[in-house]
PyMOL Python script that loads the backbone (N, CA, C, O; Angstrom):
from pymol import cmd

cmd.read_pdbstr("""\
ATOM      1  N   MET A   1     251.012 278.482 112.623  1.00  0.00           N
ATOM      2  CA  MET A   1     249.635 278.840 112.367  1.00  0.00           C
ATOM      3  C   MET A   1     249.555 280.326 112.052  1.00  0.00           C
ATOM      4  O   MET A   1     250.129 281.148 112.766  1.00  0.00           O
ATOM      5  N   ALA A   2     248.865 280.660 111.015  1.00  0.00           N
ATOM      6  CA  ALA A   2     248.733 282.055 110.600  1.00  0.00           C
ATOM      7  C   ALA A   2     247.842 282.825 111.563  1.00  0.00           C
ATOM      8  O   ALA A   2     246.929 282.272 112.177  1.00  0.00           O
ATOM      9  N   ARG A   3     248.129 284.100 111.676  1.00  0.00           N
ATOM     10  CA  ARG A   3     247.283 284.993 112.462  1.00  0.00           C
ATOM     11  C   ARG A   3     246.381 285.757 111.504  1.00  0.00           C
ATOM     12  O   ARG A   3     246.653 285.813 110.304  1.00  0.00           O
ATOM     13  N   GLU A   4     245.318 286.339 112.020  1.00  0.00           N
ATOM     14  CA  GLU A   4     244.370 287.046 111.152  1.00  0.00           C
ATOM     15  C   GLU A   4     244.114 288.448 111.675  1.00  0.00           C
ATOM     16  O   GLU A   4     244.061 288.691 112.881  1.00  0.00           O
ATOM     17  N   LEU A   5     243.958 289.360 110.729  1.00  0.00           N
ATOM     18  CA  LEU A   5     243.730 290.761 111.051  1.00  0.00           C
ATOM     19  C   LEU A   5     242.842 291.356 109.960  1.00  0.00           C
ATOM     20  O   LEU A   5     242.944 290.965 108.797  1.00  0.00           O
ATOM     21  N   SER A   6     241.986 292.283 110.321  1.00  0.00           N
ATOM     22  CA  SER A   6     241.136 292.931 109.313  1.00  0.00           C
ATOM     23  C   SER A   6     241.993 293.853 108.447  1.00  0.00           C
ATOM     24  O   SER A   6     243.054 294.312 108.869  1.00  0.00           O
ATOM     25  N   VAL A   7     241.522 294.113 107.244  1.00  0.00           N
ATOM     26  CA  VAL A   7     242.264 294.970 106.321  1.00  0.00           C
ATOM     27  C   VAL A   7     242.437 296.381 106.893  1.00  0.00           C
ATOM     28  O   VAL A   7     243.477 297.006 106.682  1.00  0.00           O
ATOM     29  N   ASP A   8     241.450 296.880 107.603  1.00  0.00           N
ATOM     30  CA  ASP A   8     241.564 298.216 108.198  1.00  0.00           C
ATOM     31  C   ASP A   8     242.672 298.262 109.243  1.00  0.00           C
ATOM     32  O   ASP A   8     243.476 299.194 109.262  1.00  0.00           O
ATOM     33  N   ASN A   9     242.711 297.250 110.116  1.00  0.00           N
ATOM     34  CA  ASN A   9     243.755 297.191 111.138  1.00  0.00           C
ATOM     35  C   ASN A   9     245.133 296.967 110.510  1.00  0.00           C
ATOM     36  O   ASN A   9     246.130 297.524 110.971  1.00  0.00           O
ATOM     37  N   ALA A  10     245.181 296.156 109.464  1.00  0.00           N
ATOM     38  CA  ALA A  10     246.452 295.885 108.788  1.00  0.00           C
ATOM     39  C   ALA A  10     246.981 297.150 108.121  1.00  0.00           C
ATOM     40  O   ALA A  10     248.175 297.440 108.194  1.00  0.00           O
ATOM     41  N   ALA A  11     246.100 297.898 107.476  1.00  0.00           N
ATOM     42  CA  ALA A  11     246.518 299.122 106.791  1.00  0.00           C
ATOM     43  C   ALA A  11     247.097 300.136 107.773  1.00  0.00           C
ATOM     44  O   ALA A  11     248.041 300.857 107.451  1.00  0.00           O
ATOM     45  N   ALA A  12     246.529 300.184 108.955  1.00  0.00           N
ATOM     46  CA  ALA A  12     246.971 301.154 109.960  1.00  0.00           C
ATOM     47  C   ALA A  12     248.378 300.861 110.472  1.00  0.00           C
ATOM     48  O   ALA A  12     249.065 301.766 110.946  1.00  0.00           O
ATOM     49  N   LYS A  13     248.807 299.611 110.382  1.00  0.00           N
ATOM     50  CA  LYS A  13     250.141 299.265 110.897  1.00  0.00           C
ATOM     51  C   LYS A  13     250.885 298.324 109.952  1.00  0.00           C
ATOM     52  O   LYS A  13     251.468 297.330 110.385  1.00  0.00           O
ATOM     53  N   LEU A  14     250.859 298.642 108.669  1.00  0.00           N
ATOM     54  CA  LEU A  14     251.450 297.775 107.656  1.00  0.00           C
ATOM     55  C   LEU A  14     252.947 297.572 107.845  1.00  0.00           C
ATOM     56  O   LEU A  14     253.429 296.442 107.758  1.00  0.00           O
ATOM     57  N   GLU A  15     253.682 298.631 108.099  1.00  0.00           N
ATOM     58  CA  GLU A  15     255.129 298.498 108.259  1.00  0.00           C
ATOM     59  C   GLU A  15     255.478 297.589 109.436  1.00  0.00           C
ATOM     60  O   GLU A  15     256.389 296.766 109.341  1.00  0.00           O
ATOM     61  N   GLU A  16     254.758 297.738 110.533  1.00  0.00           N
ATOM     62  CA  GLU A  16     254.960 296.880 111.717  1.00  0.00           C
ATOM     63  C   GLU A  16     254.627 295.422 111.390  1.00  0.00           C
ATOM     64  O   GLU A  16     255.336 294.512 111.819  1.00  0.00           O
ATOM     65  N   LEU A  17     253.559 295.201 110.636  1.00  0.00           N
ATOM     66  CA  LEU A  17     253.177 293.836 110.244  1.00  0.00           C
ATOM     67  C   LEU A  17     254.241 293.187 109.373  1.00  0.00           C
ATOM     68  O   LEU A  17     254.580 292.018 109.556  1.00  0.00           O
ATOM     69  N   ILE A  18     254.765 293.953 108.426  1.00  0.00           N
ATOM     70  CA  ILE A  18     255.809 293.424 107.557  1.00  0.00           C
ATOM     71  C   ILE A  18     257.030 293.033 108.381  1.00  0.00           C
ATOM     72  O   ILE A  18     257.577 291.947 108.189  1.00  0.00           O
ATOM     73  N   ASP A  19     257.462 293.888 109.283  1.00  0.00           N
ATOM     74  CA  ASP A  19     258.599 293.570 110.154  1.00  0.00           C
ATOM     75  C   ASP A  19     258.338 292.295 110.951  1.00  0.00           C
ATOM     76  O   ASP A  19     259.211 291.435 111.065  1.00  0.00           O
ATOM     77  N   ASP A  20     257.136 292.182 111.498  1.00  0.00           N
ATOM     78  CA  ASP A  20     256.773 291.022 112.316  1.00  0.00           C
ATOM     79  C   ASP A  20     256.766 289.733 111.500  1.00  0.00           C
ATOM     80  O   ASP A  20     257.266 288.705 111.957  1.00  0.00           O
ATOM     81  N   VAL A  21     256.203 289.783 110.298  1.00  0.00           N
ATOM     82  CA  VAL A  21     256.127 288.593 109.451  1.00  0.00           C
ATOM     83  C   VAL A  21     257.525 288.162 109.013  1.00  0.00           C
ATOM     84  O   VAL A  21     257.823 286.968 108.980  1.00  0.00           O
ATOM     85  N   ILE A  22     258.379 289.123 108.677  1.00  0.00           N
ATOM     86  CA  ILE A  22     259.749 288.786 108.283  1.00  0.00           C
ATOM     87  C   ILE A  22     260.501 288.157 109.449  1.00  0.00           C
ATOM     88  O   ILE A  22     261.218 287.172 109.270  1.00  0.00           O
ATOM     89  N   THR A  23     260.343 288.716 110.625  1.00  0.00           N
ATOM     90  CA  THR A  23     261.066 288.226 111.800  1.00  0.00           C
ATOM     91  C   THR A  23     260.524 286.896 112.312  1.00  0.00           C
ATOM     92  O   THR A  23     261.291 285.967 112.568  1.00  0.00           O
ATOM     93  N   SER A  24     259.210 286.804 112.462  1.00  0.00           N
ATOM     94  CA  SER A  24     258.606 285.598 113.054  1.00  0.00           C
ATOM     95  C   SER A  24     258.400 284.487 112.035  1.00  0.00           C
ATOM     96  O   SER A  24     258.317 283.315 112.403  1.00  0.00           O
ATOM     97  N   ARG A  25     258.316 284.847 110.752  1.00  0.00           N
ATOM     98  CA  ARG A  25     258.027 283.920 109.660  1.00  0.00           C
ATOM     99  C   ARG A  25     256.670 283.235 109.857  1.00  0.00           C
ATOM    100  O   ARG A  25     256.456 282.115 109.394  1.00  0.00           O
ATOM    101  N   VAL A  26     255.760 283.925 110.550  1.00  0.00           N
ATOM    102  CA  VAL A  26     254.387 283.451 110.712  1.00  0.00           C
ATOM    103  C   VAL A  26     253.513 284.287 109.781  1.00  0.00           C
ATOM    104  O   VAL A  26     253.457 285.507 109.934  1.00  0.00           O
ATOM    105  N   PRO A  27     252.832 283.663 108.821  1.00  0.00           N
ATOM    106  CA  PRO A  27     251.997 284.416 107.890  1.00  0.00           C
ATOM    107  C   PRO A  27     250.861 285.159 108.607  1.00  0.00           C
ATOM    108  O   PRO A  27     250.414 284.771 109.686  1.00  0.00           O
ATOM    109  N   MET A  28     250.422 286.229 107.968  1.00  0.00           N
ATOM    110  CA  MET A  28     249.310 287.020 108.483  1.00  0.00           C
ATOM    111  C   MET A  28     248.193 286.990 107.442  1.00  0.00           C
ATOM    112  O   MET A  28     248.401 287.368 106.290  1.00  0.00           O
ATOM    113  N   ILE A  29     247.023 286.543 107.849  1.00  0.00           N
ATOM    114  CA  ILE A  29     245.859 286.583 106.973  1.00  0.00           C
ATOM    115  C   ILE A  29     245.205 287.943 107.151  1.00  0.00           C
ATOM    116  O   ILE A  29     244.852 288.337 108.263  1.00  0.00           O
ATOM    117  N   ILE A  30     245.048 288.649 106.047  1.00  0.00           N
ATOM    118  CA  ILE A  30     244.412 289.961 106.071  1.00  0.00           C
ATOM    119  C   ILE A  30     243.026 289.778 105.466  1.00  0.00           C
ATOM    120  O   ILE A  30     242.885 289.462 104.285  1.00  0.00           O
ATOM    121  N   SER A  31     242.015 289.982 106.291  1.00  0.00           N
ATOM    122  CA  SER A  31     240.648 289.643 105.876  1.00  0.00           C
ATOM    123  C   SER A  31     239.812 290.878 105.569  1.00  0.00           C
ATOM    124  O   SER A  31     239.974 291.947 106.157  1.00  0.00           O
ATOM    125  N   ARG A  32     238.916 290.672 104.621  1.00  0.00           N
ATOM    126  CA  ARG A  32     237.881 291.652 104.324  1.00  0.00           C
ATOM    127  C   ARG A  32     236.677 290.889 103.808  1.00  0.00           C
ATOM    128  O   ARG A  32     236.760 289.687 103.553  1.00  0.00           O
ATOM    129  N   ASP A  33     235.571 291.574 103.655  1.00  0.00           N
ATOM    130  CA  ASP A  33     234.303 290.911 103.334  1.00  0.00           C
ATOM    131  C   ASP A  33     234.318 290.125 102.024  1.00  0.00           C
ATOM    132  O   ASP A  33     233.670 289.083 101.927  1.00  0.00           O
ATOM    133  N   ASP A  34     235.038 290.601 101.028  1.00  0.00           N
ATOM    134  CA  ASP A  34     234.998 289.940  99.717  1.00  0.00           C
ATOM    135  C   ASP A  34     236.131 288.948  99.493  1.00  0.00           C
ATOM    136  O   ASP A  34     236.283 288.440  98.382  1.00  0.00           O
ATOM    137  N   GLY A  35     236.930 288.660 100.514  1.00  0.00           N
ATOM    138  CA  GLY A  35     238.007 287.677 100.388  1.00  0.00           C
ATOM    139  C   GLY A  35     239.203 288.064 101.230  1.00  0.00           C
ATOM    140  O   GLY A  35     239.283 289.181 101.742  1.00  0.00           O
ATOM    141  N   ASN A  36     240.111 287.151 101.365  1.00  0.00           N
ATOM    142  CA  ASN A  36     241.284 287.350 102.207  1.00  0.00           C
ATOM    143  C   ASN A  36     242.556 287.334 101.375  1.00  0.00           C
ATOM    144  O   ASN A  36     242.573 286.838 100.249  1.00  0.00           O
ATOM    145  N   ALA A  37     243.624 287.886 101.947  1.00  0.00           N
ATOM    146  CA  ALA A  37     244.960 287.841 101.357  1.00  0.00           C
ATOM    147  C   ALA A  37     245.916 287.361 102.442  1.00  0.00           C
ATOM    148  O   ALA A  37     245.596 287.409 103.630  1.00  0.00           O
ATOM    149  N   VAL A  38     247.083 286.902 102.028  1.00  0.00           N
ATOM    150  CA  VAL A  38     248.069 286.417 102.989  1.00  0.00           C
ATOM    151  C   VAL A  38     249.361 287.210 102.820  1.00  0.00           C
ATOM    152  O   VAL A  38     249.872 287.365 101.711  1.00  0.00           O
ATOM    153  N   LEU A  39     249.871 287.703 103.928  1.00  0.00           N
ATOM    154  CA  LEU A  39     251.157 288.393 103.961  1.00  0.00           C
ATOM    155  C   LEU A  39     252.174 287.410 104.522  1.00  0.00           C
ATOM    156  O   LEU A  39     252.004 286.900 105.630  1.00  0.00           O
ATOM    157  N   LEU A  40     253.236 287.142 103.758  1.00  0.00           N
ATOM    158  CA  LEU A  40     254.270 286.253 104.262  1.00  0.00           C
ATOM    159  C   LEU A  40     255.631 286.759 103.848  1.00  0.00           C
ATOM    160  O   LEU A  40     255.750 287.564 102.924  1.00  0.00           O
ATOM    161  N   ALA A  41     256.663 286.285 104.536  1.00  0.00           N
ATOM    162  CA  ALA A  41     258.024 286.706 104.253  1.00  0.00           C
ATOM    163  C   ALA A  41     258.425 286.250 102.848  1.00  0.00           C
ATOM    164  O   ALA A  41     258.029 285.177 102.393  1.00  0.00           O
ATOM    165  N   GLU A  42     259.211 287.078 102.174  1.00  0.00           N
ATOM    166  CA  GLU A  42     259.630 286.759 100.810  1.00  0.00           C
ATOM    167  C   GLU A  42     260.361 285.423 100.754  1.00  0.00           C
ATOM    168  O   GLU A  42     260.132 284.639  99.833  1.00  0.00           O
ATOM    169  N   ARG A  43     261.227 285.150 101.710  1.00  0.00           N
ATOM    170  CA  ARG A  43     261.980 283.887 101.665  1.00  0.00           C
ATOM    171  C   ARG A  43     261.056 282.682 101.803  1.00  0.00           C
ATOM    172  O   ARG A  43     261.357 281.611 101.276  1.00  0.00           O
ATOM    173  N   ASP A  44     259.935 282.841 102.502  1.00  0.00           N
ATOM    174  CA  ASP A  44     258.960 281.754 102.583  1.00  0.00           C
ATOM    175  C   ASP A  44     258.240 281.586 101.246  1.00  0.00           C
ATOM    176  O   ASP A  44     257.981 280.461 100.817  1.00  0.00           O
ATOM    177  N   TRP A  45     257.917 282.698 100.588  1.00  0.00           N
ATOM    178  CA  TRP A  45     257.278 282.647  99.270  1.00  0.00           C
ATOM    179  C   TRP A  45     258.201 281.962  98.262  1.00  0.00           C
ATOM    180  O   TRP A  45     257.748 281.147  97.458  1.00  0.00           O
ATOM    181  N   ILE A  46     259.490 282.290  98.305  1.00  0.00           N
ATOM    182  CA  ILE A  46     260.459 281.657  97.409  1.00  0.00           C
ATOM    183  C   ILE A  46     260.520 280.153  97.685  1.00  0.00           C
ATOM    184  O   ILE A  46     260.534 279.355  96.748  1.00  0.00           O
ATOM    185  N   ALA A  47     260.556 279.764  98.947  1.00  0.00           N
ATOM    186  CA  ALA A  47     260.607 278.349  99.308  1.00  0.00           C
ATOM    187  C   ALA A  47     259.356 277.616  98.834  1.00  0.00           C
ATOM    188  O   ALA A  47     259.448 276.496  98.332  1.00  0.00           O
ATOM    189  N   ILE A  48     258.209 278.227  98.985  1.00  0.00           N
ATOM    190  CA  ILE A  48     256.955 277.612  98.533  1.00  0.00           C
ATOM    191  C   ILE A  48     256.993 277.406  97.020  1.00  0.00           C
ATOM    192  O   ILE A  48     256.624 276.340  96.528  1.00  0.00           O
ATOM    193  N   ASN A  49     257.438 278.424  96.285  1.00  0.00           N
ATOM    194  CA  ASN A  49     257.506 278.312  94.836  1.00  0.00           C
ATOM    195  C   ASN A  49     258.506 277.259  94.380  1.00  0.00           C
ATOM    196  O   ASN A  49     258.244 276.535  93.419  1.00  0.00           O
ATOM    197  N   GLU A  50     259.659 277.163  95.061  1.00  0.00           N
ATOM    198  CA  GLU A  50     260.636 276.123  94.721  1.00  0.00           C
ATOM    199  C   GLU A  50     260.045 274.737  94.947  1.00  0.00           C
ATOM    200  O   GLU A  50     260.231 273.832  94.133  1.00  0.00           O
ATOM    201  N   THR A  51     259.334 274.581  96.051  1.00  0.00           N
ATOM    202  CA  THR A  51     258.707 273.293  96.356  1.00  0.00           C
ATOM    203  C   THR A  51     257.660 272.939  95.303  1.00  0.00           C
ATOM    204  O   THR A  51     257.620 271.810  94.816  1.00  0.00           O
ATOM    205  N   LEU A  52     256.822 273.896  94.958  1.00  0.00           N
ATOM    206  CA  LEU A  52     255.808 273.647  93.931  1.00  0.00           C
ATOM    207  C   LEU A  52     256.446 273.287  92.596  1.00  0.00           C
ATOM    208  O   LEU A  52     255.955 272.411  91.884  1.00  0.00           O
ATOM    209  N   HIS A  53     257.535 273.958  92.259  1.00  0.00           N
ATOM    210  CA  HIS A  53     258.225 273.641  91.009  1.00  0.00           C
ATOM    211  C   HIS A  53     258.780 272.217  91.038  1.00  0.00           C
ATOM    212  O   HIS A  53     258.591 271.450  90.094  1.00  0.00           O
ATOM    213  N   LEU A  54     259.459 271.872  92.120  1.00  0.00           N
ATOM    214  CA  LEU A  54     260.036 270.524  92.218  1.00  0.00           C
ATOM    215  C   LEU A  54     258.953 269.455  92.149  1.00  0.00           C
ATOM    216  O   LEU A  54     259.136 268.421  91.508  1.00  0.00           O
ATOM    217  N   LEU A  55     257.827 269.705  92.809  1.00  0.00           N
ATOM    218  CA  LEU A  55     256.749 268.720  92.813  1.00  0.00           C
ATOM    219  C   LEU A  55     256.030 268.633  91.472  1.00  0.00           C
ATOM    220  O   LEU A  55     255.306 267.671  91.216  1.00  0.00           O
ATOM    221  N   SER A  56     256.227 269.634  90.616  1.00  0.00           N
ATOM    222  CA  SER A  56     255.608 269.588  89.294  1.00  0.00           C
ATOM    223  C   SER A  56     256.439 268.786  88.292  1.00  0.00           C
ATOM    224  O   SER A  56     255.956 268.454  87.210  1.00  0.00           O
ATOM    225  N   VAL A  57     257.675 268.477  88.648  1.00  0.00           N
ATOM    226  CA  VAL A  57     258.543 267.684  87.769  1.00  0.00           C
ATOM    227  C   VAL A  57     258.125 266.221  87.891  1.00  0.00           C
ATOM    228  O   VAL A  57     258.064 265.685  88.998  1.00  0.00           O
ATOM    229  N   PRO A  58     257.836 265.570  86.756  1.00  0.00           N
ATOM    230  CA  PRO A  58     257.401 264.164  86.816  1.00  0.00           C
ATOM    231  C   PRO A  58     258.403 263.290  87.577  1.00  0.00           C
ATOM    232  O   PRO A  58     259.612 263.380  87.359  1.00  0.00           O
ATOM    233  N   ALA A  59     257.894 262.461  88.454  1.00  0.00           N
ATOM    234  CA  ALA A  59     258.652 261.485  89.255  1.00  0.00           C
ATOM    235  C   ALA A  59     259.570 262.115  90.302  1.00  0.00           C
ATOM    236  O   ALA A  59     260.342 261.399  90.940  1.00  0.00           O
ATOM    237  N   MET A  60     259.507 263.433  90.495  1.00  0.00           N
ATOM    238  CA  MET A  60     260.375 264.070  91.477  1.00  0.00           C
ATOM    239  C   MET A  60     260.027 263.641  92.905  1.00  0.00           C
ATOM    240  O   MET A  60     260.931 263.432  93.714  1.00  0.00           O
ATOM    241  N   CYS A  61     258.743 263.508  93.230  1.00  0.00           N
ATOM    242  CA  CYS A  61     258.337 263.089  94.580  1.00  0.00           C
ATOM    243  C   CYS A  61     258.944 261.736  94.915  1.00  0.00           C
ATOM    244  O   CYS A  61     259.492 261.536  95.999  1.00  0.00           O
ATOM    245  N   GLU A  62     258.839 260.815  93.974  1.00  0.00           N
ATOM    246  CA  GLU A  62     259.374 259.478  94.204  1.00  0.00           C
ATOM    247  C   GLU A  62     260.893 259.515  94.366  1.00  0.00           C
ATOM    248  O   GLU A  62     261.452 258.812  95.208  1.00  0.00           O
ATOM    249  N   SER A  63     261.553 260.336  93.558  1.00  0.00           N
ATOM    250  CA  SER A  63     263.006 260.450  93.631  1.00  0.00           C
ATOM    251  C   SER A  63     263.447 261.031  94.978  1.00  0.00           C
ATOM    252  O   SER A  63     264.412 260.556  95.576  1.00  0.00           O
ATOM    253  N   ILE A  64     262.745 262.047  95.446  1.00  0.00           N
ATOM    254  CA  ILE A  64     263.070 262.660  96.738  1.00  0.00           C
ATOM    255  C   ILE A  64     262.839 261.644  97.862  1.00  0.00           C
ATOM    256  O   ILE A  64     263.686 261.490  98.741  1.00  0.00           O
ATOM    257  N   ALA A  65     261.696 260.953  97.836  1.00  0.00           N
ATOM    258  CA  ALA A  65     261.401 259.952  98.872  1.00  0.00           C
ATOM    259  C   ALA A  65     262.445 258.853  98.871  1.00  0.00           C
ATOM    260  O   ALA A  65     262.880 258.405  99.932  1.00  0.00           O
ATOM    261  N   GLN A  66     262.852 258.416  97.687  1.00  0.00           N
ATOM    262  CA  GLN A  66     263.877 257.370  97.584  1.00  0.00           C
ATOM    263  C   GLN A  66     265.210 257.874  98.132  1.00  0.00           C
ATOM    264  O   GLN A  66     265.906 257.145  98.838  1.00  0.00           O
ATOM    265  N   GLY A  67     265.562 259.099  97.815  1.00  0.00           N
ATOM    266  CA  GLY A  67     266.811 259.668  98.306  1.00  0.00           C
ATOM    267  C   GLY A  67     266.826 259.834  99.812  1.00  0.00           C
ATOM    268  O   GLY A  67     267.883 259.733 100.435  1.00  0.00           O
ATOM    269  N   MET A  68     265.672 260.087 100.406  1.00  0.00           N
ATOM    270  CA  MET A  68     265.608 260.269 101.867  1.00  0.00           C
ATOM    271  C   MET A  68     265.858 258.969 102.620  1.00  0.00           C
ATOM    272  O   MET A  68     266.211 258.996 103.799  1.00  0.00           O
ATOM    273  N   THR A  69     265.679 257.830 101.953  1.00  0.00           N
ATOM    274  CA  THR A  69     265.913 256.547 102.617  1.00  0.00           C
ATOM    275  C   THR A  69     267.366 256.104 102.500  1.00  0.00           C
ATOM    276  O   THR A  69     267.774 255.134 103.139  1.00  0.00           O
ATOM    277  N   LYS A  70     268.144 256.809 101.689  1.00  0.00           N
ATOM    278  CA  LYS A  70     269.537 256.447 101.441  1.00  0.00           C
ATOM    279  C   LYS A  70     270.435 257.016 102.529  1.00  0.00           C
ATOM    280  O   LYS A  70     270.259 258.158 102.954  1.00  0.00           O
ATOM    281  N   SER A  71     271.381 256.230 102.971  1.00  0.00           N
ATOM    282  CA  SER A  71     272.362 256.685 103.951  1.00  0.00           C
ATOM    283  C   SER A  71     273.311 257.667 103.273  1.00  0.00           C
ATOM    284  O   SER A  71     273.616 257.521 102.089  1.00  0.00           O
ATOM    285  N   ILE A  72     273.771 258.651 104.008  1.00  0.00           N
ATOM    286  CA  ILE A  72     274.712 259.626 103.466  1.00  0.00           C
ATOM    287  C   ILE A  72     275.998 258.934 103.022  1.00  0.00           C
ATOM    288  O   ILE A  72     276.662 259.393 102.092  1.00  0.00           O
ATOM    289  N   ASP A  73     276.350 257.833 103.683  1.00  0.00           N
ATOM    290  CA  ASP A  73     277.569 257.094 103.316  1.00  0.00           C
ATOM    291  C   ASP A  73     277.419 256.412 101.949  1.00  0.00           C
ATOM    292  O   ASP A  73     278.416 256.116 101.290  1.00  0.00           O
ATOM    293  N   ASP A  74     276.181 256.165 101.528  1.00  0.00           N
ATOM    294  CA  ASP A  74     275.943 255.524 100.232  1.00  0.00           C
ATOM    295  C   ASP A  74     275.915 256.534  99.080  1.00  0.00           C
ATOM    296  O   ASP A  74     275.781 256.150  97.918  1.00  0.00           O
ATOM    297  N   CYS A  75     276.038 257.801  99.397  1.00  0.00           N
ATOM    298  CA  CYS A  75     275.972 258.830  98.365  1.00  0.00           C
ATOM    299  C   CYS A  75     277.376 259.075  97.790  1.00  0.00           C
ATOM    300  O   CYS A  75     278.384 258.883  98.471  1.00  0.00           O
ATOM    301  N   ALA A  76     277.413 259.494  96.554  1.00  0.00           N
ATOM    302  CA  ALA A  76     278.686 259.790  95.893  1.00  0.00           C
ATOM    303  C   ALA A  76     279.338 260.998  96.546  1.00  0.00           C
ATOM    304  O   ALA A  76     278.664 261.968  96.890  1.00  0.00           O
ATOM    305  N   SER A  77     280.652 260.933  96.715  1.00  0.00           N
ATOM    306  CA  SER A  77     281.364 262.074  97.295  1.00  0.00           C
ATOM    307  C   SER A  77     281.670 263.116  96.220  1.00  0.00           C
ATOM    308  O   SER A  77     281.891 264.286  96.530  1.00  0.00           O
ATOM    309  N   GLU A  78     281.682 262.682  94.937  1.00  0.00           N
ATOM    310  CA  GLU A  78     281.885 263.615  93.834  1.00  0.00           C
ATOM    311  C   GLU A  78     280.773 263.409  92.812  1.00  0.00           C
ATOM    312  O   GLU A  78     280.331 262.286  92.568  1.00  0.00           O
ATOM    313  N   LEU A  79     280.338 264.502  92.229  1.00  0.00           N
ATOM    314  CA  LEU A  79     279.267 264.430  91.241  1.00  0.00           C
ATOM    315  C   LEU A  79     279.851 264.195  89.851  1.00  0.00           C
ATOM    316  O   LEU A  79     280.916 264.714  89.516  1.00  0.00           O
ATOM    317  N   ASP A  80     279.158 263.424  89.069  1.00  0.00           N
ATOM    318  CA  ASP A  80     279.574 263.094  87.713  1.00  0.00           C
ATOM    319  C   ASP A  80     278.837 263.950  86.700  1.00  0.00           C
ATOM    320  O   ASP A  80     278.100 263.426  85.865  1.00  0.00           O
ATOM    321  N   TRP A  81     279.022 265.231  86.762  1.00  0.00           N
ATOM    322  CA  TRP A  81     278.270 266.131  85.883  1.00  0.00           C
ATOM    323  C   TRP A  81     279.123 266.419  84.713  1.00  0.00           C
ATOM    324  O   TRP A  81     278.714 267.161  83.819  1.00  0.00           O
TER     325      TRP A  81
END
""", "prot")
cmd.dss("prot")
cmd.show_as("cartoon", "prot")
cmd.util.cbc("prot")
cmd.orient("prot")
C-alpha cells in the first residue's frame, strides 16, 4: 500500500524519500491541491512497463495463463529458436 505525503514535506526530505522508496519498494504518493504524483523505485517502474507491454501483445494473456497451467516437466528442455 502506498504512503502519502504533501509536496512541501516531500520536498524537504526528497533524498531520504528516494532512499526509502528504493529500499522498501513501497510507492509514495506526493499530493498537492491540483493533483498527485507517485514516487516509486526505478526497478518497479521497469517491471510495470514490461507488464504493460506484454499485456498489449494480442493473445499474450491467454498464452501466459495457459503456460501457468503446464507442468515444468512438460516444458522443452531446449528451445527451438
